[in-house]
C-alpha positions as CSV (number, residue, x, y, z in Angstrom):
1,K,30.5,10.1,-7.0
2,F,29.1,11.8,-10.1
3,Q,32.0,14.3,-10.4
4,Q,34.7,11.6,-9.9
5,C,33.1,9.3,-12.6
6,S,35.1,9.1,-15.8
7,D,33.0,6.5,-17.7
8,S,30.4,8.5,-19.8
9,V,27.7,5.8,-19.7
10,E,28.0,5.5,-15.9
11,K,28.1,9.2,-15.5
12,E,24.9,9.6,-17.6
13,N,23.2,6.9,-15.4
14,L,24.3,8.8,-12.2
15,Y,23.1,12.1,-13.6
16,N,19.7,10.6,-14.4
17,E,19.4,9.2,-10.9
18,L,20.3,12.6,-9.5
19,M,17.7,14.3,-11.6
20,A,15.0,11.8,-10.6
21,F,15.9,12.3,-6.9
22,R,15.8,16.1,-7.3
23,K,12.4,15.8,-9.0
24,Q,11.0,13.6,-6.3
25,M,12.3,15.9,-3.5
26,R,10.4,18.8,-4.9
27,H,7.1,17.0,-4.0
28,C,8.2,15.3,-0.7
29,I,6.0,15.7,2.3
30,P,8.0,16.8,5.3
31,E,8.0,14.4,8.3
32,D,6.0,16.9,10.4
33,K,3.1,16.5,8.0
34,F,3.0,12.7,7.9
35,H,-0.3,12.8,9.8
36,F,-1.7,13.2,6.2
37,F,-1.4,9.4,6.1
38,E,-3.3,8.7,9.4
39,Q,-6.5,7.8,7.5
40,W,-6.8,6.4,4.0
41,Y,-9.5,8.8,3.1
42,Y,-7.3,11.9,3.8
43,V,-5.2,10.9,0.7
44,A,-8.3,9.9,-1.3
45,L,-9.9,13.3,-0.5
46,Y,-6.7,15.1,-1.6
47,E,-7.0,13.4,-4.9
48,L,-10.8,13.8,-5.1
49,V,-10.8,17.6,-4.9
50,K,-8.6,17.6,-8.0
51,I,-11.6,16.0,-9.9
52,V,-14.5,17.8,-8.2
53,P,-13.2,21.2,-7.2
54,D,-16.7,22.7,-7.1
55,I,-18.0,20.5,-4.2
56,S,-17.6,21.6,-0.6
57,D,-20.3,19.6,1.1
58,P,-18.6,16.9,3.3
59,A,-21.5,14.5,3.0
60,E,-21.4,14.7,-0.8
61,L,-17.6,14.3,-0.9
62,G,-17.8,11.3,1.5
63,A,-20.5,9.6,-0.6
64,M,-18.1,9.7,-3.6
65,L,-15.5,7.7,-1.8
66,E,-15.3,3.9,-1.9
67,P,-16.1,2.8,0.7
68,A,-18.2,5.9,1.6
69,V,-17.0,8.0,4.6
70,S,-19.3,9.9,7.0
71,A,-19.7,13.7,6.7
72,S,-18.1,14.3,10.1
73,K,-15.0,12.2,9.2
74,V,-14.7,14.1,5.8
75,Q,-15.0,17.4,7.6
76,C,-12.2,16.4,10.0
77,A,-10.1,15.2,7.0
78,L,-10.7,18.5,5.1
79,D,-9.5,20.4,8.2
80,V,-6.4,18.3,8.4
81,L,-5.7,18.9,4.7
82,L,-6.4,22.6,4.9
83,N,-4.2,23.1,8.1
84,A,-1.3,21.1,6.5
85,G,-1.5,23.3,3.3
86,F,-2.3,20.3,1.0
87,I,-5.6,21.8,-0.2
88,Q,-7.0,25.3,-0.3
89,K,-10.6,26.6,0.0
90,T,-12.1,28.2,-3.0
91,D,-15.4,30.1,-3.6
92,K,-17.2,26.8,-4.5
93,G,-15.1,24.0,-3.0
94,F,-11.5,23.0,-2.7
95,T,-8.4,22.8,-4.8
96,A,-5.2,20.8,-4.3
97,A,-2.2,23.0,-3.5
98,G,0.2,20.8,-5.6
99,S,0.2,18.3,-8.4
100,F,1.1,15.3,-6.3
101,L,2.7,14.4,-2.9
102,S,5.2,11.8,-2.0
103,T,7.1,10.5,1.0
104,G,10.1,9.7,-1.1
105,D,11.8,6.3,-1.0
106,R,13.2,6.7,2.5
107,W,10.8,7.1,5.4
108,E,10.1,5.7,8.8
109,S,6.7,6.5,10.2
110,A,3.9,4.6,12.0
111,A,1.3,6.7,10.2
112,I,2.7,5.7,6.7
113,E,2.9,2.1,7.8
114,S,-0.7,2.2,9.0
115,F,-1.8,3.9,5.7
116,Q,-0.1,1.1,3.7
117,K,-1.9,-1.5,5.8
118,S,-5.2,0.2,5.2
119,M,-4.6,0.4,1.5
120,A,-3.6,-3.2,1.3
121,N,-6.8,-4.1,3.2
122,L,-8.9,-2.0,0.8
123,G,-7.2,-3.8,-2.1
124,A,-8.2,-7.2,-0.6
125,E,-11.8,-5.9,-0.1
126,A,-11.8,-4.7,-3.7
127,L,-11.9,-8.3,-4.8
128,A,-15.5,-8.5,-3.5
129,R,-16.6,-4.8,-3.9
130,F,-15.8,-4.3,-7.6
131,P,-16.3,-6.5,-10.7
132,K,-13.2,-7.6,-12.6
133,D,-13.7,-5.0,-15.3
134,K,-13.5,-2.2,-12.7
135,R,-10.2,-3.3,-11.0
136,D,-6.9,-5.0,-11.9
137,I,-5.6,-7.2,-9.1
138,S,-2.9,-9.7,-10.0
139,T,-0.2,-11.7,-8.2
140,L,3.1,-13.2,-9.1
141,S,5.2,-15.5,-6.9
142,V,8.9,-15.8,-8.0
143,S,12.2,-17.2,-6.8
144,L,15.0,-14.5,-6.8
145,S,18.5,-13.7,-5.7
146,E,19.0,-10.7,-3.5
147,E,20.5,-8.9,-6.5
148,N,17.4,-9.6,-8.6
149,F,15.1,-8.6,-5.7
150,R,16.8,-5.2,-5.8
151,E,16.3,-5.1,-9.6
152,V,12.6,-5.8,-9.1
153,T,12.2,-3.0,-6.5
154,K,14.0,-0.7,-9.0
155,I,11.4,-1.6,-11.7
156,I,8.6,-0.9,-9.3
157,R,10.1,2.6,-8.5
158,E,10.3,3.3,-12.2
159,A,6.7,2.1,-12.7
160,R,5.5,4.5,-9.9
161,E,7.3,7.3,-11.7
162,K,5.8,6.4,-15.1
163,I,2.3,6.3,-13.5
164,R,2.9,9.8,-12.0
165,E,3.9,11.0,-15.5
166,I,0.6,9.6,-16.8
167,E,-1.3,11.3,-14.0
168,N,0.5,14.6,-14.7
169,S,-0.5,14.5,-18.3
170,E,-4.2,13.7,-17.4
171,V,-6.5,16.4,-18.6
172,S,-9.9,15.1,-17.5
173,P,-9.6,12.7,-14.5
174,E,-12.9,10.9,-13.7
175,K,-12.1,8.8,-10.6
176,V,-9.5,8.3,-7.9
177,Y,-7.7,5.0,-8.0
178,Q,-5.4,3.3,-5.5
179,I,-2.4,1.4,-6.9
180,N,-0.6,-0.9,-4.5
181,F,2.8,-2.5,-5.2
182,Q,4.0,-5.2,-2.8
183,V,7.1,-7.4,-2.8
184,F,7.9,-9.4,0.2
185,P,9.5,-12.8,1.1
186,L,7.5,-16.0,1.3
187,S,10.4,-18.0,2.4
188,T,13.7,-17.8,4.4
189,L,16.9,-19.8,4.4
190,E,19.0,-20.2,7.5
191,G,21.8,-17.7,7.6
192,K,20.5,-15.6,4.7
């Protein structure tokens, strides 16, 4: 499609989409490693070792998570992350093997669906666990056409990429945060 395109503006848009796709594919988790998403704290620990690379004690790492996770569960998670190649053991603790990981936009996995449910539940619990100045939870109900629904999902994809850019430029992270985006129908019309 890119090579057949004669319109320069459309060709530039297609080129930008292609480059974004290539960039995303460099960090995609292969399907055989989707067990990374079986427990919410596997992902949280992957992010946490980026902040505290000098800590190896599972109890100490588990106490840093919100909500806290037992030392035995953290040890199991560390084993999963090590065996999958997502983290590496160092002299003092652990280090992430890459800057970030993604499933990409196209996936089908019970583990990822379960992970998303867990994170949505943790988001709901965050209303009670954290004061307003420590979280940002907002909602918006809108009426959209199918075309504008697709536009909204595109904006969310772009926002995720922008957040990743912010994370990549971070020089002194202090906490692990979870950011959830959800767009789903609240109504249906017959035949549509």
